[in-house]
C-alpha positions as CSV (number, residue, x, y, z in Angstrom):
1,X,35.2,28.9,120.3
2,X,31.7,30.0,121.6
3,X,28.6,27.6,121.7
4,X,26.9,29.6,119.0
5,X,29.9,29.2,116.6
6,X,30.2,25.6,117.4
7,X,26.4,25.1,116.4
8,X,26.9,27.0,113.3
9,X,29.9,24.9,112.6
10,X,27.8,21.8,113.0
11,X,25.0,23.2,110.8
12,X,27.3,23.9,108.0
13,X,28.9,20.3,108.3
14,X,25.4,18.9,108.4
15,X,24.0,20.6,105.2
16,X,27.4,19.6,103.4
17,X,26.8,15.9,104.4
18,X,23.2,16.3,103.5
19,X,23.7,17.5,100.1
20,X,26.6,15.1,99.4
21,X,24.1,12.3,100.0
22,X,21.4,13.7,98.0
23,X,23.6,14.6,95.0
24,X,25.1,11.2,95.4
25,X,21.8,9.4,95.4
26,X,20.9,11.4,92.2
27,X,24.0,10.6,90.4
28,X,23.2,7.0,91.0
29,X,19.8,7.3,89.6
30,X,21.3,9.4,86.7
31,X,23.5,6.3,85.8
32,X,20.5,3.9,85.6
33,X,17.5,6.2,84.5
34,X,18.1,9.5,83.1
35,X,14.6,10.6,82.8
36,X,13.8,10.0,86.4
37,X,16.9,12.0,87.5
38,X,15.6,14.8,85.5
39,X,12.2,14.6,86.9
40,X,13.4,14.5,90.4
41,X,15.6,17.4,89.8
42,X,13.0,19.7,88.4
43,X,10.3,18.4,90.9
44,X,12.7,19.5,93.9
45,X,13.3,22.8,92.1
46,X,9.5,23.4,91.5
47,X,8.6,22.5,95.2
48,X,11.4,25.1,96.4
49,X,9.9,27.8,94.0
50,X,6.4,27.2,95.3
51,X,7.5,27.3,98.9
52,X,9.4,30.6,98.3
53,X,6.1,32.0,96.5
54,X,3.9,31.0,99.5
55,X,6.1,32.6,102.1
56,X,6.6,35.7,100.4
57,X,2.8,36.0,99.4
58,X,1.8,35.4,103.0
59,X,4.0,38.1,104.0
60,X,3.1,40.6,101.3
61,X,1.1,43.1,103.8
62,X,4.3,43.7,105.7
63,X,7.2,42.9,103.6
64,X,9.3,46.2,103.0
65,X,11.9,44.6,100.8
66,X,10.4,44.8,97.2
67,X,13.2,42.9,95.7
68,X,12.3,39.8,97.8
69,X,8.6,40.3,96.8
70,X,9.4,40.4,93.1
71,X,11.6,37.4,93.2
72,X,9.1,35.4,95.5
73,X,6.3,36.2,93.2
74,X,8.2,35.4,90.0
75,X,9.2,32.0,91.2
76,X,5.5,30.7,91.2
77,X,5.8,31.3,87.4
78,X,9.2,30.0,86.9
79,X,8.3,27.0,88.9
80,X,5.3,26.4,86.8
81,X,7.1,26.5,83.7
82,X,9.5,24.2,85.0
83,X,6.9,21.9,86.0
84,X,5.5,21.8,82.5
85,X,9.1,21.5,81.1
86,X,9.4,18.3,83.2
87,X,6.2,16.8,82.2
88,X,6.7,17.7,78.3
89,X,9.4,15.0,77.9
90,X,8.0,12.7,75.3
91,X,8.6,9.6,77.5
92,X,6.4,11.2,80.1
93,X,3.5,10.7,78.0
94,X,1.8,14.1,78.7
95,X,2.5,15.8,75.4
96,X,3.1,13.0,72.8
97,X,3.5,15.5,70.0
98,X,6.3,17.6,71.6
99,X,9.4,16.0,71.0
100,X,12.4,17.5,72.4
101,X,11.5,21.0,71.1
102,X,8.8,21.6,73.6
103,X,10.7,20.9,76.8
104,X,13.4,23.0,75.3
105,X,11.2,26.0,74.5
106,X,9.8,25.7,78.1
107,X,13.1,25.7,79.5
108,X,14.4,28.7,77.7
109,X,11.1,30.5,78.5
110,X,11.5,29.8,82.2
111,X,15.2,31.0,82.4
112,X,14.4,34.3,80.5
113,X,11.6,35.0,83.1
114,X,14.0,34.1,85.8
115,X,16.9,36.2,84.6
116,X,14.8,39.3,83.6
117,X,13.2,38.9,87.2
118,X,16.5,39.1,89.0
119,X,17.4,42.1,86.6
120,X,14.4,44.2,87.4
121,X,14.2,43.4,91.1
122,X,17.0,45.6,92.2
123,X,15.5,48.7,90.4
124,X,12.6,48.5,93.0
125,X,14.9,49.4,95.7
126,X,15.1,53.0,96.6
127,X,18.5,54.5,97.6
128,X,19.1,54.1,101.4
129,X,20.5,57.5,101.4
130,X,17.0,58.8,100.5
131,X,15.2,56.9,103.2
132,X,13.3,59.3,105.8
133,X,11.2,58.5,108.7
134,X,8.1,58.9,106.7
135,X,8.4,56.1,104.2
136,X,5.6,54.2,105.8
137,X,3.8,52.4,103.4
138,X,0.1,50.8,104.4
139,X,-0.5,47.2,104.2
140,X,-3.4,47.9,101.7
141,X,-0.9,49.6,99.4
142,X,1.7,46.7,99.7
143,X,-1.0,44.0,99.0
144,X,-1.9,46.0,96.0
145,X,1.3,46.2,94.7
146,X,1.9,42.5,95.2
147,X,-1.2,41.8,93.2
148,X,-0.2,44.2,90.5
149,X,3.0,42.1,90.1
150,X,1.1,38.9,90.1
151,X,-1.3,40.2,87.5
152,X,1.9,41.2,85.3
153,X,3.5,37.8,85.6
154,X,0.2,36.1,84.9
155,X,0.1,38.0,81.8
156,X,3.8,37.5,80.5
157,X,3.2,33.8,81.4
158,X,-0.1,33.4,79.4
159,X,1.5,35.2,76.4
160,X,4.3,32.6,76.7
161,X,1.8,29.8,76.8
162,X,0.0,31.2,74.1
163,X,2.9,31.5,72.0
164,X,4.4,27.8,72.7
165,X,1.0,26.0,72.9
166,X,-1.4,27.6,70.7
167,X,0.1,29.7,68.3
168,X,3.4,27.8,68.4
169,X,5.2,30.8,67.0
170,X,7.9,30.6,69.9
171,X,11.4,30.2,68.2
172,X,12.4,26.5,67.9
173,X,15.1,25.6,70.5
174,X,15.8,21.9,69.4
175,X,15.6,20.2,66.0
176,X,15.4,16.4,66.1
177,X,18.4,15.0,64.4
178,X,20.4,18.1,64.8
179,X,20.2,19.1,68.2
180,X,20.1,22.6,69.8
181,X,19.1,25.5,67.6
182,X,21.3,28.7,67.4
183,X,18.2,30.6,69.1
184,X,18.7,28.4,72.5
185,X,22.6,28.6,72.5
186,X,22.4,32.4,71.8
187,X,19.6,32.8,74.4
188,X,21.7,30.9,77.1
189,X,24.5,33.4,76.7
190,X,22.0,36.4,76.7
191,X,20.5,35.0,79.7
192,X,23.9,34.7,81.4
193,X,24.7,38.3,80.6
194,X,21.4,39.5,82.0
195,X,22.2,37.6,85.2
196,X,25.7,39.3,85.2
197,X,23.9,42.6,85.0
198,X,21.7,41.7,87.8
199,X,24.6,40.6,89.8
200,X,26.1,44.1,89.4
201,X,22.8,45.9,90.3
202,X,22.6,43.7,93.4
203,X,26.0,44.5,94.4
204,X,25.1,48.5,94.3
205,X,22.1,47.6,96.5
206,X,24.0,45.5,98.9
207,X,23.3,47.8,101.6
208,X,19.5,46.9,101.6
209,X,20.2,43.4,102.6
210,X,21.9,41.6,105.5
211,X,25.3,40.2,104.7
212,X,24.5,36.7,104.7
213,X,21.4,37.2,102.5
214,X,23.2,39.3,100.1
215,X,25.6,36.3,99.9
216,X,23.2,33.8,99.3
217,X,21.5,35.6,96.5
218,X,24.7,36.3,95.0
219,X,25.8,32.7,95.1
220,X,22.4,31.7,93.5
221,X,22.8,34.1,90.6
222,X,26.3,32.8,90.1
223,X,25.3,29.2,90.0
224,X,22.6,30.2,87.6
225,X,25.2,31.5,85.4
226,X,27.2,28.7,85.4
227,X,24.2,26.3,85.0
228,X,23.1,28.3,81.7
229,X,26.8,28.2,80.1
230,X,26.7,24.5,80.7
231,X,23.4,24.1,79.1
232,X,24.7,26.1,76.1
233,X,27.1,23.4,75.4
234,X,25.3,20.0,76.1
235,X,24.4,18.0,73.0
236,X,22.1,15.2,74.1
237,X,20.4,14.3,77.4
238,X,22.7,11.6,78.5
239,X,25.5,14.0,78.3
240,X,27.5,14.6,81.6
241,X,27.1,18.5,81.1
242,X,23.2,18.0,81.1
243,X,23.7,16.3,84.5
244,X,26.1,19.0,86.0
245,X,23.9,21.6,84.7
246,X,20.9,20.6,86.7
247,X,23.0,20.0,89.8
248,X,23.8,23.7,89.6
249,X,20.4,24.7,88.9
250,X,18.9,22.9,91.8
251,X,21.6,24.4,94.4
252,X,20.8,28.0,92.7
253,X,17.1,27.5,93.8
254,X,18.1,26.2,97.3
255,X,20.2,29.3,97.9
256,X,17.1,31.6,97.0
257,X,15.4,29.3,99.2
258,X,17.7,29.9,102.0
259,X,17.8,33.7,101.6
260,X,14.0,34.1,101.6
261,X,12.4,31.3,103.5
262,X,14.8,29.6,105.8
263,X,16.5,33.0,107.0
264,X,13.0,34.8,106.8
265,X,11.7,32.2,109.4
266,X,14.6,32.1,111.9
267,X,15.4,35.8,111.4
268,X,12.3,37.5,110.4
269,X,13.4,41.0,111.6
270,X,16.5,40.7,109.3
271,X,14.5,39.8,106.4
272,X,11.1,41.0,106.2
273,X,11.7,44.0,108.3
274,X,14.8,44.9,106.7
275,X,13.5,48.4,105.4
276,X,12.2,49.2,109.0
277,X,15.8,48.6,110.4
278,X,16.9,51.1,107.8
279,X,14.4,53.7,109.2
280,X,15.4,52.7,112.8
281,X,19.1,53.6,111.7
282,X,18.0,56.9,110.0
283,X,16.3,57.8,113.4
284,X,19.3,56.8,115.4
285,X,21.5,58.9,113.4
286,X,19.3,61.9,114.4
287,X,18.7,60.5,118.0
288,X,20.9,58.6,120.9
289,X,18.7,56.4,122.8
290,X,19.6,54.9,126.2
291,X,18.2,51.4,127.1
292,X,17.5,49.6,130.2
293,X,18.9,45.9,130.9
294,X,16.0,44.5,128.9
295,X,16.6,46.5,125.9
296,X,13.5,49.0,126.3
297,X,14.4,52.6,125.4
298,X,13.8,55.0,128.5
299,X,15.6,58.1,127.3
300,X,16.4,60.0,124.1
301,X,19.5,62.2,124.3
302,X,19.1,64.6,121.3
303,X,18.7,65.4,117.6
304,X,21.6,66.4,115.3
305,X,20.7,70.0,114.5
306,X,22.8,71.1,111.7
307,X,23.6,74.7,111.5
308,X,24.4,76.4,108.0
309,X,26.4,79.5,107.7
310,X,25.5,80.1,103.9
311,X,22.3,82.0,102.5
312,X,20.2,78.9,103.0
313,X,20.8,78.7,106.7
314,X,17.0,79.9,107.4
315,X,15.7,77.2,105.0
316,X,18.0,74.6,106.8
317,X,16.6,75.8,110.2
318,X,12.9,75.2,108.9
319,X,13.8,71.8,107.7
320,X,15.6,70.8,111.0
321,X,12.6,72.2,112.8
322,X,10.4,70.1,110.8
323,X,12.4,67.0,111.3
324,X,12.5,67.8,115.2
325,X,8.7,68.3,115.4
326,X,8.1,65.2,113.4
327,X,10.3,63.2,115.5
328,X,9.0,64.3,119.0
329,X,5.4,64.0,117.9
330,X,5.8,60.3,117.1
331,X,7.0,59.4,120.6
332,X,4.6,59.3,123.4
333,X,5.6,61.5,126.5
334,X,8.4,63.4,124.7
335,X,8.8,67.2,124.2
336,X,11.4,68.8,122.0
337,X,12.2,72.5,122.8
338,X,14.7,75.3,122.1
339,X,15.0,78.4,124.0
340,X,17.0,81.6,124.1
341,X,18.5,83.0,127.4
342,X,17.1,86.3,126.5
343,X,14.0,85.7,124.2
344,X,12.7,82.6,126.3
345,X,11.1,79.7,124.3
346,X,11.5,79.8,120.6
347,X,10.5,76.3,119.8
348,X,8.6,73.7,121.7
349,X,6.7,70.6,120.2
350,X,5.7,67.2,121.0
351,X,3.4,65.8,123.9
352,X,3.3,69.4,125.4
353,X,-0.5,69.5,126.5
354,X,-0.5,66.1,127.9
355,X,2.5,66.5,129.9
356,X,1.9,70.3,131.2
357,X,-1.8,70.8,130.7
358,X,-0.7,73.9,128.5
359,X,-0.6,74.4,124.8
360,X,2.2,74.9,122.6
361,X,1.0,78.5,122.1
362,X,1.1,79.2,125.6
363,X,4.8,78.6,125.6
364,X,5.5,80.2,122.4
365,X,3.8,83.3,123.5
366,X,5.5,83.4,126.7
367,X,2.2,83.5,128.6
368,X,3.6,80.5,130.5
369,X,7.1,79.9,131.4
370,X,8.6,76.5,131.9
371,X,10.4,77.6,135.1
372,X,7.0,78.5,136.6
373,X,5.9,74.8,136.3
374,X,8.9,73.5,138.3
375,X,8.2,72.8,142.1
376,X,9.9,75.4,144.2
377,X,12.1,72.8,146.0
378,X,13.4,71.7,142.7
379,X,14.0,75.1,141.1
380,X,17.7,75.3,142.0
381,X,18.1,72.3,139.6
382,X,17.0,74.4,136.6
383,X,19.4,77.1,137.2
384,X,22.3,74.7,138.0
385,X,21.9,72.8,134.8
386,X,21.8,75.9,132.8
387,X,24.9,77.2,134.3
388,X,26.6,74.0,133.7
389,X,25.6,73.9,130.0
390,X,26.9,77.2,129.7
391,X,30.4,76.3,131.3
392,X,30.5,73.2,129.3
393,X,28.8,73.5,126.0
394,X,30.4,70.4,124.5
395,X,28.5,67.9,126.9
396,X,24.9,67.5,127.5
397,X,23.2,68.0,130.9
398,X,20.7,65.5,132.3
399,X,18.3,66.3,135.1
400,X,15.2,64.9,136.8
401,X,12.9,67.1,138.6
402,X,9.1,67.6,139.2
403,X,6.5,69.9,137.4
404,X,3.0,70.8,138.4
405,X,0.3,70.5,135.6
406,X,-2.2,73.1,134.8
407,X,-4.6,70.9,137.0
408,X,-2.2,70.6,140.0
409,X,-1.1,67.2,139.1
410,X,2.6,66.5,139.8
411,X,4.8,64.9,137.0
412,X,8.4,63.7,136.9
413,X,10.3,64.6,134.0
414,X,13.7,63.9,132.8
415,X,15.3,66.5,130.9
416,X,18.3,66.7,128.4
417,X,19.8,69.9,127.8
418,X,22.7,71.1,125.4
419,X,23.9,74.5,124.5
420,X,24.6,75.4,121.0
421,X,28.3,75.8,120.2
422,X,29.8,79.3,120.6
423,X,30.7,79.5,116.8
424,X,27.1,79.0,116.0
425,X,24.8,81.6,114.9
426,X,22.3,80.4,117.6
427,X,25.2,80.5,120.3
428,X,22.7,81.9,122.8
429,X,20.3,79.2,122.4
430,X,19.7,75.8,124.2
431,X,18.1,72.7,122.7
432,X,17.0,69.4,124.5
433,X,14.2,67.0,125.2
434,X,12.1,66.5,128.1
435,X,10.6,63.2,128.8
436,X,7.6,62.4,131.0
437,X,9.0,59.6,133.5
438,X,6.2,59.8,136.0
439,X,5.0,56.2,135.2
440,X,8.7,54.9,135.7
441,X,9.0,56.7,138.9
442,X,5.6,55.3,140.2
443,X,6.7,51.8,139.2
444,X,10.3,52.3,141.0
445,X,8.5,53.5,144.0
446,X,6.1,50.3,143.9
447,X,8.9,48.0,143.4
448,X,10.9,49.7,146.1
449,X,7.9,49.4,148.6
450,X,7.6,45.7,147.7
451,X,11.3,45.1,148.3
452,X,10.9,46.8,151.5
453,X,8.0,44.6,152.6
454,X,9.8,41.6,151.7
455,X,12.9,42.3,153.5
456,X,11.0,43.3,156.6
457,X,9.2,40.1,156.3
458,X,12.4,38.2,156.2
459,X,13.6,39.9,159.2
460,X,10.3,39.4,161.0
461,X,10.5,35.7,160.7
462,X,14.2,35.4,161.5
463,X,13.5,37.2,164.6
464,X,10.3,34.7,165.3
465,X,12.6,31.8,164.7
466,X,15.3,33.0,167.0
467,X,12.8,33.8,169.7
468,X,11.6,30.2,169.2
469,X,15.2,28.9,169.8
470,X,15.5,31.0,172.9
471,X,12.3,29.3,174.2
472,X,13.6,26.0,173.5
473,X,16.8,26.6,175.3
474,X,14.7,28.0,178.3
475,X,12.6,24.8,178.3
476,X,15.5,22.5,178.1
477,X,17.4,24.5,180.8
478,X,14.3,23.5,183.2
479,X,15.7,19.8,183.3
480,X,18.8,20.6,184.9
481,X,19.5,21.7,188.4
482,X,23.4,22.4,188.1
483,X,24.0,25.9,188.4
484,X,26.7,25.9,185.8
485,X,24.7,24.4,183.3
486,X,21.6,26.6,184.0
487,X,24.2,29.5,183.4
488,X,25.4,28.3,180.2
489,X,21.8,27.9,178.9
490,X,21.2,31.6,179.9
491,X,24.0,32.8,178.3
492,X,23.2,31.0,175.0
493,X,19.7,32.4,175.3
494,X,21.2,36.2,175.7
495,X,23.4,35.4,172.7
496,X,20.5,34.3,170.6
497,X,18.4,37.2,171.9
498,X,21.0,39.6,170.9
499,X,20.7,38.6,167.3
500,X,17.0,38.4,167.5
501,X,16.8,41.9,168.7
502,X,19.0,43.1,165.7
503,X,16.1,41.5,163.3
504,X,13.4,43.2,165.1
505,X,14.9,46.5,164.8
506,X,15.5,46.2,161.1
507,X,11.9,45.2,160.9
508,X,10.6,48.3,162.6
509,X,13.1,50.7,161.1
510,X,12.7,52.6,157.9
511,X,16.2,51.4,156.6
512,X,16.4,48.0,155.2
513,X,20.2,47.7,154.9
514,X,21.6,49.3,158.1
515,X,20.8,49.5,161.8
516,X,20.6,52.2,164.1
517,X,23.4,50.7,166.6
518,X,23.1,53.2,169.2
519,X,19.3,52.6,169.7
520,X,20.0,48.9,169.6
521,X,22.6,49.1,172.4
522,X,20.3,51.0,174.5
523,X,17.7,48.0,174.3
524,X,20.3,45.2,174.4
525,X,21.9,46.7,177.7
526,X,18.6,47.3,179.2
527,X,17.5,43.6,178.8
528,X,20.8,42.3,180.0
529,X,20.7,44.7,183.1
530,X,17.1,43.5,183.8
531,X,18.2,39.8,183.4
532,X,21.2,39.7,185.7
533,X,20.3,42.5,188.3
534,X,17.9,40.2,190.4
535,X,18.8,40.7,193.9
536,X,21.3,43.6,193.2
537,X,19.8,46.9,192.0
538,X,22.8,48.7,193.1
539,X,24.4,48.4,189.4
540,X,23.9,51.2,187.2
541,X,24.5,51.7,183.5
542,X,25.9,54.7,182.0
543,X,25.7,55.3,178.1
544,X,27.5,57.6,176.0
545,X,26.7,56.7,172.4
546,X,26.8,58.6,169.3
547,X,24.4,57.8,166.6
548,X,25.9,55.5,164.1
549,X,24.3,53.1,161.4
550,X,26.1,49.7,160.8
551,X,25.1,46.9,158.4
552,X,24.1,43.6,159.5
553,X,27.7,42.0,158.9
554,X,28.9,44.5,161.5
555,X,26.1,44.8,163.8
556,X,25.5,41.0,164.7
557,X,28.9,40.4,165.7
558,X,29.3,43.7,167.7
559,X,26.0,42.9,169.3
560,X,27.2,39.4,170.6
561,X,30.5,41.2,171.7
562,X,28.7,43.5,173.8
563,X,26.4,41.0,175.1
564,X,29.5,38.9,176.2
565,X,31.3,41.8,177.9
566,X,28.3,43.4,179.6
567,X,27.3,39.7,181.0
568,X,31.0,39.3,182.2
569,X,30.6,42.5,184.2
570,X,27.2,41.8,185.7
571,X,28.4,38.4,186.6
572,X,31.9,38.7,188.0
573,X,32.7,42.4,188.4
574,X,30.7,43.2,191.6
575,X,30.5,40.9,194.6
576,X,27.1,40.1,196.0
577,X,25.5,42.9,197.4
578,X,27.9,45.6,196.3
579,X,27.2,48.2,193.5
580,X,28.9,50.0,190.6
581,X,28.6,51.3,187.5
582,X,28.9,49.8,183.9
583,X,30.0,52.2,181.2
584,X,29.4,51.8,177.5
585,X,30.8,54.6,174.9
586,X,30.4,54.7,171.2
587,X,32.5,57.7,169.4
588,X,33.6,58.1,165.8
589,X,37.3,58.6,165.5
590,X,39.9,59.9,163.1
591,X,41.7,57.2,161.1
592,X,45.5,57.8,162.0
593,X,46.8,54.2,161.2
594,X,45.3,51.0,160.1
595,X,45.3,48.6,162.7
596,X,42.6,46.1,161.3
597,X,43.0,42.6,162.3
598,X,45.5,43.1,165.2
599,X,44.6,43.0,169.0
600,X,46.7,43.3,172.0
601,X,47.5,45.8,174.9
602,X,50.1,47.5,172.9
603,X,47.9,48.4,170.0
604,X,46.1,51.7,169.8
605,X,42.7,50.7,169.1
606,X,41.3,54.3,169.5
607,X,43.1,56.0,166.7
608,X,43.3,53.6,163.8
609,X,39.6,52.9,163.2
610,X,36.3,54.5,162.3
611,X,34.7,54.0,165.6
612,X,35.6,53.2,169.3
613,X,33.5,51.1,171.3
614,X,34.2,50.9,175.1
615,X,32.9,48.8,177.5
616,X,34.0,49.3,181.1
617,X,33.1,48.7,184.8
618,X,34.5,49.9,188.1
619,X,34.3,46.5,189.7
620,X,37.1,44.5,191.1
621,X,38.8,44.0,187.7
622,X,40.2,41.1,185.6
623,X,43.1,39.3,187.3
624,X,46.5,40.2,186.0
625,X,47.2,36.4,185.3
626,X,44.3,36.3,182.9
627,X,45.3,36.2,179.4
628,X,42.1,37.3,177.6
629,X,43.3,36.6,174.3
630,X,43.9,33.0,175.2
631,X,41.2,32.8,177.9
632,X,39.3,29.5,178.6
633,X,36.0,31.2,178.8
634,X,33.8,30.7,175.9
635,X,32.7,34.1,176.2
636,X,36.2,35.8,175.9
637,X,36.9,33.3,173.1
638,X,34.0,34.5,171.2
639,X,34.8,38.1,171.6
640,X,38.4,37.4,170.2
641,X,36.9,35.5,167.1
642,X,34.3,38.0,166.4
643,X,36.6,41.0,166.5
644,X,38.7,39.3,164.1
645,X,35.7,38.4,161.8
646,X,35.0,42.2,161.4
647,X,38.6,43.0,161.2
648,X,38.8,45.0,164.3
649,X,40.8,45.5,167.2
650,X,40.6,44.8,170.9
651,X,42.5,45.7,174.1
652,X,42.1,45.4,177.8
653,X,43.0,48.1,180.5
654,X,42.9,47.1,184.0
655,X,42.9,50.1,185.7
656,X,40.1,51.1,188.3
657,X,38.1,48.1,187.0
658,X,38.0,46.6,183.7
659,X,38.0,48.4,180.5
660,X,37.5,46.8,177.0
661,X,38.3,49.2,174.0
662,X,37.3,47.9,170.4
663,X,38.3,49.6,167.1
664,X,35.7,49.1,164.4
665,X,35.9,49.8,160.7
666,X,32.7,50.1,158.8
667,X,32.0,49.4,154.9
668,X,31.7,52.2,152.5
669,X,28.1,53.8,152.3
670,X,27.3,53.0,156.1
671,X,25.4,56.1,157.5
672,X,26.6,58.0,160.6
């Protein structure tokens, strides 16, 4: 179960406990003081009614659902009648002349007002199938309609007050010593019937509400019906049915509160803008949008252009063009078009002049052709997408290219194109959208530049830190006079320098992710030769390198490997005073068999990998008894470990000197 479901379950349990406690306390009050119980119930209901009204009234300028608007306004007057009903009980002392007839009259008047409001409210909702994209009502008109409703309800309530309090011609609802009148009993059933009818109308208009809102309103009406049937049967105020009926009434008000207020605050887009969502769905039925990872629409993929084969096809085409035109005009940076492969542009509308600098008439009169606006280097994309659309008319073709505006400014656009079906009368025509994405392209370029600067700065700082480490090693080496110790420090310095050089090359280069490894090897080996050749300038270096780009995960281990092997040659291959040659080769090879992770003289490291790296010298060679895979030397141990790390292969040949051959695999996407 997800966290959200657990939270919802906890909320439901909390509400059940909350209402159980409230009803339990009210029941205790009803056993000791029935008047206090009745007053508390009515005051709770009145407060809920006024809160419903306040929220709806404050939302009147942008509330699209007129059902909720009417119900919200009606509850102000229903709550007022219920407040007077609570105060009119004889023991309250407000209306000493009233007896039980006045509260009964106010009760039945309030219930009639409530039931008729629920009956009329669904009639204010238009059928969702009739919705279109132009059903936009201004805030002034919405406010005017709300005031009209308020005035109508004020008039109805005034007439009820006049009839009950002044003229006193409202039918008697309770007669002392006899009980409820036939008028009240019949009215309770009539009110129940009206509520049943309102429930049917609400069900027919259920598509205009969110599911949970529809369920809450339905529950409220059902509870009100039950309450009315119960009140039609009670005989005196201390009767159990009197208490039960008020419980149902309180719960019915609470469900309306939940539907309009609580849900309205927590999910305002679902309630207050329900009709806007309907309009959005109508638009989406005509248009398919693509969104980015933050939900922003960045591309629209088309309008359904229905084609009719009957006598009304021309009329339908005009309606479609009108809808098409209306759609693209309402969205900034969008052009809708249709063209014939023989006649040229037959329809174009939208933000044409803003994007191209030319008017719609320029294109329709064929004074300007769209293809003439496309930059020469992008022209091939135009013909390519037409050919693809012709060969595959069931799929849309998407292309990004550049155009030149009338004033010479370059704009990036994204074009969606689709051919009409072969069976259509317009089978020679194409339709689609053009969206100006210049702003997005500029933003992408700016972000890419920022990212490049950030990564280059990281490489620069790493290089500086490694150079600091190298300098510290050099300072530390000055404390020792032992030749072996000094040699160890110099080797460590060279290893650090080989890594620092990689970050320096990445900092200077134009590619953020990969390194020109051939150029790196030239610099690395030149530095090593300068470092070790002091007193022996007869050692030469021969490089045979193909251009290759490796990522950092490959470059750093390979750099250390080359550093170790070249250092070994410079230190041990050539006796003092004798010259020789060190050879380094890097070549791309064909993969014949996968040898990754295996090393040894019996392994063919030249045919099973993407690249072969050779480090050789014509010096005295490695002694036969030396097992380089299990050598005591730290340098050779590093070579074996790093070869294994990059899933490579290494073998040693002892002919005419020493030759190390490495097989290297590279990751997908590494450039060569």
